PyMOL CGO cylinders between C-alpha atoms (Angstrom):
from pymol import cmd
from pymol.cgo import CYLINDER

trace = [
    CYLINDER, -26.32, -16.73, 14.43, -22.81, -18.03, 15.16, 0.3, 1, 1, 1, 1, 1, 1,
    CYLINDER, -22.81, -18.03, 15.16, -20.67, -16.41, 17.83, 0.3, 1, 1, 1, 1, 1, 1,
    CYLINDER, -20.67, -16.41, 17.83, -16.93, -15.94, 17.93, 0.3, 1, 1, 1, 1, 1, 1,
    CYLINDER, -16.93, -15.94, 17.93, -15.84, -15.58, 21.53, 0.3, 1, 1, 1, 1, 1, 1,
    CYLINDER, -15.84, -15.58, 21.53, -12.93, -13.20, 22.15, 0.3, 1, 1, 1, 1, 1, 1,
    CYLINDER, -12.93, -13.20, 22.15, -12.60, -13.03, 25.95, 0.3, 1, 1, 1, 1, 1, 1,
    CYLINDER, -12.60, -13.03, 25.95, -9.17, -11.36, 25.73, 0.3, 1, 1, 1, 1, 1, 1,
    CYLINDER, -9.17, -11.36, 25.73, -10.93, -8.24, 24.37, 0.3, 1, 1, 1, 1, 1, 1,
    CYLINDER, -10.93, -8.24, 24.37, -12.54, -7.64, 27.79, 0.3, 1, 1, 1, 1, 1, 1,
    CYLINDER, -12.54, -7.64, 27.79, -9.13, -6.69, 29.16, 0.3, 1, 1, 1, 1, 1, 1,
    CYLINDER, -9.13, -6.69, 29.16, -8.92, -3.97, 26.48, 0.3, 1, 1, 1, 1, 1, 1,
    CYLINDER, -8.92, -3.97, 26.48, -12.41, -2.69, 27.23, 0.3, 1, 1, 1, 1, 1, 1,
    CYLINDER, -12.41, -2.69, 27.23, -11.69, -2.43, 30.95, 0.3, 1, 1, 1, 1, 1, 1,
    CYLINDER, -11.69, -2.43, 30.95, -8.09, -1.24, 30.54, 0.3, 1, 1, 1, 1, 1, 1,
    CYLINDER, -8.09, -1.24, 30.54, -9.10, 1.76, 28.48, 0.3, 1, 1, 1, 1, 1, 1,
    CYLINDER, -9.10, 1.76, 28.48, -10.89, 3.20, 31.53, 0.3, 1, 1, 1, 1, 1, 1,
    CYLINDER, -10.89, 3.20, 31.53, -7.78, 3.14, 33.72, 0.3, 1, 1, 1, 1, 1, 1,
    CYLINDER, -7.78, 3.14, 33.72, -6.06, 6.45, 34.35, 0.3, 1, 1, 1, 1, 1, 1,
    CYLINDER, -6.06, 6.45, 34.35, -2.55, 7.29, 33.27, 0.3, 1, 1, 1, 1, 1, 1,
    CYLINDER, -2.55, 7.29, 33.27, -0.53, 6.84, 30.14, 0.3, 1, 1, 1, 1, 1, 1,
    CYLINDER, -0.53, 6.84, 30.14, -0.01, 3.25, 28.99, 0.3, 1, 1, 1, 1, 1, 1,
    CYLINDER, -0.01, 3.25, 28.99, 3.30, 4.18, 27.34, 0.3, 1, 1, 1, 1, 1, 1,
    CYLINDER, 3.30, 4.18, 27.34, 4.74, 5.96, 30.38, 0.3, 1, 1, 1, 1, 1, 1,
    CYLINDER, 4.74, 5.96, 30.38, 3.59, 3.20, 32.75, 0.3, 1, 1, 1, 1, 1, 1,
    CYLINDER, 3.59, 3.20, 32.75, 5.18, 0.40, 30.73, 0.3, 1, 1, 1, 1, 1, 1,
    CYLINDER, 5.18, 0.40, 30.73, 8.44, 2.31, 30.30, 0.3, 1, 1, 1, 1, 1, 1,
    CYLINDER, 8.44, 2.31, 30.30, 8.80, 2.80, 34.05, 0.3, 1, 1, 1, 1, 1, 1,
    CYLINDER, 8.80, 2.80, 34.05, 8.16, -0.87, 34.85, 0.3, 1, 1, 1, 1, 1, 1,
    CYLINDER, 8.16, -0.87, 34.85, 11.35, -2.03, 33.09, 0.3, 1, 1, 1, 1, 1, 1,
    CYLINDER, 11.35, -2.03, 33.09, 9.65, -5.34, 32.18, 0.3, 1, 1, 1, 1, 1, 1,
    CYLINDER, 9.65, -5.34, 32.18, 9.99, -5.08, 28.44, 0.3, 1, 1, 1, 1, 1, 1,
    CYLINDER, 9.99, -5.08, 28.44, 8.98, -8.59, 27.43, 0.3, 1, 1, 1, 1, 1, 1,
    CYLINDER, 8.98, -8.59, 27.43, 5.86, -8.58, 29.63, 0.3, 1, 1, 1, 1, 1, 1,
    CYLINDER, 5.86, -8.58, 29.63, 4.95, -5.12, 28.32, 0.3, 1, 1, 1, 1, 1, 1,
    CYLINDER, 4.95, -5.12, 28.32, 5.79, -6.05, 24.70, 0.3, 1, 1, 1, 1, 1, 1,
    CYLINDER, 5.79, -6.05, 24.70, 8.52, -3.41, 24.36, 0.3, 1, 1, 1, 1, 1, 1,
    CYLINDER, 8.52, -3.41, 24.36, 10.66, -4.89, 21.61, 0.3, 1, 1, 1, 1, 1, 1,
    CYLINDER, 10.66, -4.89, 21.61, 13.33, -2.19, 21.38, 0.3, 1, 1, 1, 1, 1, 1,
    CYLINDER, 13.33, -2.19, 21.38, 14.53, 0.94, 23.19, 0.3, 1, 1, 1, 1, 1, 1,
    CYLINDER, 14.53, 0.94, 23.19, 16.68, 3.56, 21.50, 0.3, 1, 1, 1, 1, 1, 1,
    CYLINDER, 16.68, 3.56, 21.50, 18.08, 6.82, 22.86, 0.3, 1, 1, 1, 1, 1, 1,
    CYLINDER, 18.08, 6.82, 22.86, 14.84, 8.87, 22.66, 0.3, 1, 1, 1, 1, 1, 1,
    CYLINDER, 14.84, 8.87, 22.66, 12.04, 6.47, 21.76, 0.3, 1, 1, 1, 1, 1, 1,
    CYLINDER, 12.04, 6.47, 21.76, 10.93, 2.85, 21.77, 0.3, 1, 1, 1, 1, 1, 1,
    CYLINDER, 10.93, 2.85, 21.77, 9.11, 0.18, 19.77, 0.3, 1, 1, 1, 1, 1, 1,
    CYLINDER, 9.11, 0.18, 19.77, 6.36, -1.95, 21.24, 0.3, 1, 1, 1, 1, 1, 1,
    CYLINDER, 6.36, -1.95, 21.24, 3.89, -4.48, 19.93, 0.3, 1, 1, 1, 1, 1, 1,
    CYLINDER, 3.89, -4.48, 19.93, 0.29, -3.36, 20.03, 0.3, 1, 1, 1, 1, 1, 1,
    CYLINDER, 0.29, -3.36, 20.03, -1.40, -5.56, 22.64, 0.3, 1, 1, 1, 1, 1, 1,
    CYLINDER, -1.40, -5.56, 22.64, -4.68, -5.32, 20.67, 0.3, 1, 1, 1, 1, 1, 1,
    CYLINDER, -4.68, -5.32, 20.67, -3.35, -5.39, 17.09, 0.3, 1, 1, 1, 1, 1, 1,
    CYLINDER, -3.35, -5.39, 17.09, -5.09, -4.84, 13.78, 0.3, 1, 1, 1, 1, 1, 1,
    CYLINDER, -5.09, -4.84, 13.78, -2.76, -7.48, 12.33, 0.3, 1, 1, 1, 1, 1, 1,
    CYLINDER, -2.76, -7.48, 12.33, 0.12, -9.66, 13.51, 0.3, 1, 1, 1, 1, 1, 1,
    CYLINDER, 0.12, -9.66, 13.51, 3.27, -7.59, 13.90, 0.3, 1, 1, 1, 1, 1, 1,
    CYLINDER, 3.27, -7.59, 13.90, 1.38, -4.33, 14.57, 0.3, 1, 1, 1, 1, 1, 1,
    CYLINDER, 1.38, -4.33, 14.57, 4.00, -2.07, 16.15, 0.3, 1, 1, 1, 1, 1, 1,
    CYLINDER, 4.00, -2.07, 16.15, 3.84, 1.32, 17.81, 0.3, 1, 1, 1, 1, 1, 1,
    CYLINDER, 3.84, 1.32, 17.81, 6.75, 3.74, 18.09, 0.3, 1, 1, 1, 1, 1, 1,
    CYLINDER, 6.75, 3.74, 18.09, 6.67, 6.49, 20.70, 0.3, 1, 1, 1, 1, 1, 1,
    CYLINDER, 6.67, 6.49, 20.70, 9.06, 8.97, 22.28, 0.3, 1, 1, 1, 1, 1, 1,
    CYLINDER, 9.06, 8.97, 22.28, 10.10, 8.45, 25.88, 0.3, 1, 1, 1, 1, 1, 1,
    CYLINDER, 10.10, 8.45, 25.88, 8.92, 11.97, 26.59, 0.3, 1, 1, 1, 1, 1, 1,
    CYLINDER, 8.92, 11.97, 26.59, 5.19, 12.32, 27.26, 0.3, 1, 1, 1, 1, 1, 1,
    CYLINDER, 5.19, 12.32, 27.26, 3.99, 14.70, 24.54, 0.3, 1, 1, 1, 1, 1, 1,
    CYLINDER, 3.99, 14.70, 24.54, 0.90, 14.70, 22.37, 0.3, 1, 1, 1, 1, 1, 1,
    CYLINDER, 0.90, 14.70, 22.37, 1.75, 16.97, 19.45, 0.3, 1, 1, 1, 1, 1, 1,
    CYLINDER, 1.75, 16.97, 19.45, 4.17, 16.23, 16.66, 0.3, 1, 1, 1, 1, 1, 1,
    CYLINDER, 4.17, 16.23, 16.66, 5.37, 19.82, 16.53, 0.3, 1, 1, 1, 1, 1, 1,
    CYLINDER, 5.37, 19.82, 16.53, 6.60, 19.51, 20.14, 0.3, 1, 1, 1, 1, 1, 1,
    CYLINDER, 6.60, 19.51, 20.14, 9.14, 16.83, 19.24, 0.3, 1, 1, 1, 1, 1, 1,
    CYLINDER, 9.14, 16.83, 19.24, 12.69, 18.09, 19.32, 0.3, 1, 1, 1, 1, 1, 1,
    CYLINDER, 12.69, 18.09, 19.32, 15.05, 17.34, 16.45, 0.3, 1, 1, 1, 1, 1, 1,
    CYLINDER, 15.05, 17.34, 16.45, 16.70, 14.36, 18.18, 0.3, 1, 1, 1, 1, 1, 1,
    CYLINDER, 16.70, 14.36, 18.18, 13.32, 12.77, 18.98, 0.3, 1, 1, 1, 1, 1, 1,
    CYLINDER, 13.32, 12.77, 18.98, 12.03, 13.28, 15.40, 0.3, 1, 1, 1, 1, 1, 1,
    CYLINDER, 12.03, 13.28, 15.40, 15.13, 11.70, 13.91, 0.3, 1, 1, 1, 1, 1, 1,
    CYLINDER, 15.13, 11.70, 13.91, 15.11, 8.84, 16.43, 0.3, 1, 1, 1, 1, 1, 1,
    CYLINDER, 15.11, 8.84, 16.43, 11.43, 8.03, 15.86, 0.3, 1, 1, 1, 1, 1, 1,
    CYLINDER, 11.43, 8.03, 15.86, 11.73, 7.96, 12.09, 0.3, 1, 1, 1, 1, 1, 1,
    CYLINDER, 11.73, 7.96, 12.09, 14.94, 5.94, 12.27, 0.3, 1, 1, 1, 1, 1, 1,
    CYLINDER, 14.94, 5.94, 12.27, 12.93, 3.43, 14.33, 0.3, 1, 1, 1, 1, 1, 1,
    CYLINDER, 12.93, 3.43, 14.33, 10.16, 3.44, 11.72, 0.3, 1, 1, 1, 1, 1, 1,
    CYLINDER, 10.16, 3.44, 11.72, 12.72, 2.42, 9.10, 0.3, 1, 1, 1, 1, 1, 1,
    CYLINDER, 12.72, 2.42, 9.10, 14.41, -0.11, 11.43, 0.3, 1, 1, 1, 1, 1, 1,
    CYLINDER, 14.41, -0.11, 11.43, 11.01, -1.61, 12.31, 0.3, 1, 1, 1, 1, 1, 1,
    CYLINDER, 11.01, -1.61, 12.31, 9.94, -1.97, 8.68, 0.3, 1, 1, 1, 1, 1, 1,
    CYLINDER, 9.94, -1.97, 8.68, 13.21, -3.77, 7.91, 0.3, 1, 1, 1, 1, 1, 1,
    CYLINDER, 13.21, -3.77, 7.91, 12.76, -6.04, 10.95, 0.3, 1, 1, 1, 1, 1, 1,
    CYLINDER, 12.76, -6.04, 10.95, 9.17, -6.87, 10.00, 0.3, 1, 1, 1, 1, 1, 1,
    CYLINDER, 9.17, -6.87, 10.00, 10.27, -7.69, 6.44, 0.3, 1, 1, 1, 1, 1, 1,
    CYLINDER, 10.27, -7.69, 6.44, 12.92, -10.09, 7.73, 0.3, 1, 1, 1, 1, 1, 1,
    CYLINDER, 12.92, -10.09, 7.73, 10.76, -11.68, 10.42, 0.3, 1, 1, 1, 1, 1, 1,
    CYLINDER, 10.76, -11.68, 10.42, 7.36, -11.86, 8.75, 0.3, 1, 1, 1, 1, 1, 1,
    CYLINDER, 7.36, -11.86, 8.75, 7.71, -11.13, 5.00, 0.3, 1, 1, 1, 1, 1, 1,
    CYLINDER, 7.71, -11.13, 5.00, 4.73, -8.78, 4.69, 0.3, 1, 1, 1, 1, 1, 1,
    CYLINDER, 4.73, -8.78, 4.69, 3.70, -7.59, 1.23, 0.3, 1, 1, 1, 1, 1, 1,
    CYLINDER, 3.70, -7.59, 1.23, 2.99, -4.03, 2.35, 0.3, 1, 1, 1, 1, 1, 1,
    CYLINDER, 2.99, -4.03, 2.35, 2.52, -1.69, 5.33, 0.3, 1, 1, 1, 1, 1, 1,
    CYLINDER, 2.52, -1.69, 5.33, 0.14, 0.86, 6.76, 0.3, 1, 1, 1, 1, 1, 1,
    CYLINDER, 0.14, 0.86, 6.76, 2.13, 3.49, 8.66, 0.3, 1, 1, 1, 1, 1, 1,
    CYLINDER, 2.13, 3.49, 8.66, 0.44, 6.38, 10.39, 0.3, 1, 1, 1, 1, 1, 1,
    CYLINDER, 0.44, 6.38, 10.39, -0.61, 8.28, 13.47, 0.3, 1, 1, 1, 1, 1, 1,
    CYLINDER, -0.61, 8.28, 13.47, -3.87, 9.60, 14.88, 0.3, 1, 1, 1, 1, 1, 1,
    CYLINDER, -3.87, 9.60, 14.88, -3.69, 12.96, 16.65, 0.3, 1, 1, 1, 1, 1, 1,
    CYLINDER, -3.69, 12.96, 16.65, -6.68, 13.82, 18.84, 0.3, 1, 1, 1, 1, 1, 1,
    CYLINDER, -6.68, 13.82, 18.84, -10.03, 12.22, 19.62, 0.3, 1, 1, 1, 1, 1, 1,
    CYLINDER, -10.03, 12.22, 19.62, -11.63, 13.32, 16.36, 0.3, 1, 1, 1, 1, 1, 1,
    CYLINDER, -11.63, 13.32, 16.36, -8.87, 11.53, 14.40, 0.3, 1, 1, 1, 1, 1, 1,
    CYLINDER, -8.87, 11.53, 14.40, -9.43, 8.29, 16.30, 0.3, 1, 1, 1, 1, 1, 1,
    CYLINDER, -9.43, 8.29, 16.30, -6.49, 8.41, 18.71, 0.3, 1, 1, 1, 1, 1, 1,
    CYLINDER, -6.49, 8.41, 18.71, -6.89, 5.66, 21.30, 0.3, 1, 1, 1, 1, 1, 1,
    CYLINDER, -6.89, 5.66, 21.30, -4.07, 7.16, 23.36, 0.3, 1, 1, 1, 1, 1, 1,
    CYLINDER, -4.07, 7.16, 23.36, -4.40, 10.85, 22.67, 0.3, 1, 1, 1, 1, 1, 1,
    CYLINDER, -4.40, 10.85, 22.67, -1.88, 12.26, 25.17, 0.3, 1, 1, 1, 1, 1, 1,
    CYLINDER, -1.88, 12.26, 25.17, 1.26, 10.38, 24.08, 0.3, 1, 1, 1, 1, 1, 1,
    CYLINDER, 1.26, 10.38, 24.08, 2.26, 10.68, 20.45, 0.3, 1, 1, 1, 1, 1, 1,
    CYLINDER, 2.26, 10.68, 20.45, 2.89, 7.35, 18.72, 0.3, 1, 1, 1, 1, 1, 1,
    CYLINDER, 2.89, 7.35, 18.72, 3.18, 5.98, 15.21, 0.3, 1, 1, 1, 1, 1, 1,
    CYLINDER, 3.18, 5.98, 15.21, 1.57, 2.73, 14.09, 0.3, 1, 1, 1, 1, 1, 1,
    CYLINDER, 1.57, 2.73, 14.09, 3.18, 0.27, 11.70, 0.3, 1, 1, 1, 1, 1, 1,
    CYLINDER, 3.18, 0.27, 11.70, 0.81, -2.45, 10.51, 0.3, 1, 1, 1, 1, 1, 1,
    CYLINDER, 0.81, -2.45, 10.51, 2.21, -5.16, 8.24, 0.3, 1, 1, 1, 1, 1, 1,
    CYLINDER, 2.21, -5.16, 8.24, -0.15, -6.28, 5.49, 0.3, 1, 1, 1, 1, 1, 1,
    CYLINDER, -0.15, -6.28, 5.49, -0.51, -9.40, 3.35, 0.3, 1, 1, 1, 1, 1, 1,
    CYLINDER, -0.51, -9.40, 3.35, -2.70, -10.08, 0.35, 0.3, 1, 1, 1, 1, 1, 1,
    CYLINDER, -2.70, -10.08, 0.35, -5.98, -11.46, 1.66, 0.3, 1, 1, 1, 1, 1, 1,
    CYLINDER, -5.98, -11.46, 1.66, -5.44, -10.39, 5.27, 0.3, 1, 1, 1, 1, 1, 1,
    CYLINDER, -5.44, -10.39, 5.27, -8.70, -8.45, 5.21, 0.3, 1, 1, 1, 1, 1, 1,
    CYLINDER, -8.70, -8.45, 5.21, -11.65, -10.78, 4.96, 0.3, 1, 1, 1, 1, 1, 1,
    CYLINDER, -11.65, -10.78, 4.96, -15.30, -10.71, 5.95, 0.3, 1, 1, 1, 1, 1, 1,
    CYLINDER, -15.30, -10.71, 5.95, -14.57, -10.82, 9.71, 0.3, 1, 1, 1, 1, 1, 1,
    CYLINDER, -14.57, -10.82, 9.71, -13.46, -7.20, 10.22, 0.3, 1, 1, 1, 1, 1, 1,
    CYLINDER, -13.46, -7.20, 10.22, -15.94, -5.92, 7.67, 0.3, 1, 1, 1, 1, 1, 1,
    CYLINDER, -15.94, -5.92, 7.67, -19.07, -7.77, 8.79, 0.3, 1, 1, 1, 1, 1, 1,
    CYLINDER, -19.07, -7.77, 8.79, -18.28, -8.83, 12.34, 0.3, 1, 1, 1, 1, 1, 1,
    CYLINDER, -18.28, -8.83, 12.34, -15.95, -6.04, 13.50, 0.3, 1, 1, 1, 1, 1, 1,
    CYLINDER, -15.95, -6.04, 13.50, -13.57, -8.83, 14.54, 0.3, 1, 1, 1, 1, 1, 1,
    CYLINDER, -13.57, -8.83, 14.54, -9.92, -9.36, 13.68, 0.3, 1, 1, 1, 1, 1, 1,
    CYLINDER, -9.92, -9.36, 13.68, -8.60, -12.88, 13.27, 0.3, 1, 1, 1, 1, 1, 1,
    CYLINDER, -8.60, -12.88, 13.27, -4.92, -13.05, 14.21, 0.3, 1, 1, 1, 1, 1, 1,
    CYLINDER, -4.92, -13.05, 14.21, -3.08, -16.27, 13.35, 0.3, 1, 1, 1, 1, 1, 1,
    CYLINDER, -3.08, -16.27, 13.35, -0.09, -15.84, 15.67, 0.3, 1, 1, 1, 1, 1, 1,
    CYLINDER, -0.09, -15.84, 15.67, 0.21, -15.33, 19.45, 0.3, 1, 1, 1, 1, 1, 1,
    CYLINDER, 0.21, -15.33, 19.45, 1.74, -12.05, 20.63, 0.3, 1, 1, 1, 1, 1, 1,
    CYLINDER, 1.74, -12.05, 20.63, 4.49, -13.94, 22.46, 0.3, 1, 1, 1, 1, 1, 1,
    CYLINDER, 4.49, -13.94, 22.46, 5.61, -15.58, 19.20, 0.3, 1, 1, 1, 1, 1, 1,
    CYLINDER, 5.61, -15.58, 19.20, 5.55, -12.29, 17.31, 0.3, 1, 1, 1, 1, 1, 1,
    CYLINDER, 5.55, -12.29, 17.31, 7.52, -10.67, 20.13, 0.3, 1, 1, 1, 1, 1, 1,
    CYLINDER, 7.52, -10.67, 20.13, 10.26, -13.33, 19.92, 0.3, 1, 1, 1, 1, 1, 1,
    CYLINDER, 10.26, -13.33, 19.92, 10.58, -12.92, 16.14, 0.3, 1, 1, 1, 1, 1, 1,
    CYLINDER, 10.58, -12.92, 16.14, 10.82, -9.13, 16.28, 0.3, 1, 1, 1, 1, 1, 1,
    CYLINDER, 10.82, -9.13, 16.28, 13.03, -8.95, 19.38, 0.3, 1, 1, 1, 1, 1, 1,
    CYLINDER, 13.03, -8.95, 19.38, 15.64, -10.92, 17.47, 0.3, 1, 1, 1, 1, 1, 1,
    CYLINDER, 15.64, -10.92, 17.47, 15.34, -8.70, 14.36, 0.3, 1, 1, 1, 1, 1, 1,
    CYLINDER, 15.34, -8.70, 14.36, 15.41, -5.30, 16.09, 0.3, 1, 1, 1, 1, 1, 1,
]
cmd.load_cgo(trace, "trace")
């Protein structure tokens, strides 16, 4: 059996056991590039997923720490969905994807990795980007470093 070593995944495994909200912590640090925050608007922000499903995998979240979509106020709802549109346009310019998966997971049962802070995922997709690795080996192969993706999207947003 061949092995594909992914030592960077250990950080994710250990990090998930830390207490506190990853979104709130990174917002307070004011170190956007280090924390992969690509854009801040008036009520929400865009950040690269540190453990992406695909290159360019973005998450959009409100500044306010809330878990339920119905608790968003009108300004937050509008701001978040404006950022969804802005992010899709930026990804198209920077990476030329052929499609997108856009969605959110609310609650443990729905697969939410961060269940206490509402966020929306945008995953760019290309023909052939799903191969045997995620299906048979539960492993994603990402062809571009996060730092390079960050630079491309920071310029576009």
